[in-house]
Each structure stands twice: as C-alpha cells, then as structure tokens.
Steps between C-alpha positions, in 0.01 A plus 500: 500500500221707348297721731184290449695190609623642830401321815263685732635649817482217760354732764226622265430146384474372860261781590286424196485132592408591858214723381370222277524247784309740722226522241482120462475465877213747516317306229556179696332657806208600277470150350504344845236746620278426202538127565393552862195695379410212267538250785274722711229488234543126466480422870245765588254452215575212266575218746181549707293501180658176376495315832226384729637718780225598739696788655622753247632745760841329556561499124399865472730601787802319356417641154483854639831445681663390173359809325637729771834317473503555124439872538774519764746324270430736211521809723821377663651432157434861401631645825808278491577601141480871587717458809760293316506746207561792737776306676658405167502862388659601831765231453395294800281196525389305803348161475197355665210648683296423806182518296632227271511275805142596587391402149681168532330430834161594353563259211582220745181569696298493177661170402412345836145640482458352152630162616258504795214599272578203276548259789196599703235543231 
C-alpha cells in the first residue's frame, strides 16, 4: 500500500471527528440563539404592529424575554465549546450541565408565555 493510501490513525481520526462535532454543536447553539432573537423581534415589535392589540406591553415583555434567551443561548454555546475543548485536550469529557437545564426551563416558560399571549389577546 502506498504511503498516500494509508488509513489514518484511528485515534487521530476520532479526535478530528470529535473536534468537528464540537464545532457543529457550537454553531447549532448560535443558530438557535439567532432564531430566538428573531422571534423576540417578531413578538415584541411586528405582531403588535400587525394586530389590533390595545396593550403592547405583554408583547414587548415576551419579545424582550426571547431576546435575552437568544443572547443566553449564544453565550452558553461559546462557553460550552471552550469547556468541552479544554476537556477534550485534557483527555476527559463530562456531559451535561446545570445551566443547560436552566435554558430548557426558560424555553418552556417562554413557550407557555407565548401560548398565553396568543390565547388571551
């Protein structure tokens, strides 16, 4: 077998794939954060302009909450990527995070708030 046809070292190949997966995961956090920011603009500014809603404050509050959530998702994606990269370099990785659960709970609260906003206005 020629040198250019040799298979890569499995350990090196696995590490490379892990780094690439880490990068894709970070980008997914960013995309989700940007989507939450867009929802915040939609609920906070666009929906009140298009509807006959008398009270704009509930829309603005839910829109602001979505914007804060979007920023938190992007920031967490960056922090998580750095932590995971350091753990990968050290040869140890732990899964999960308490803050991930906080983000999930915040997302659930936002979903309920959005449903209430739709149902009550």
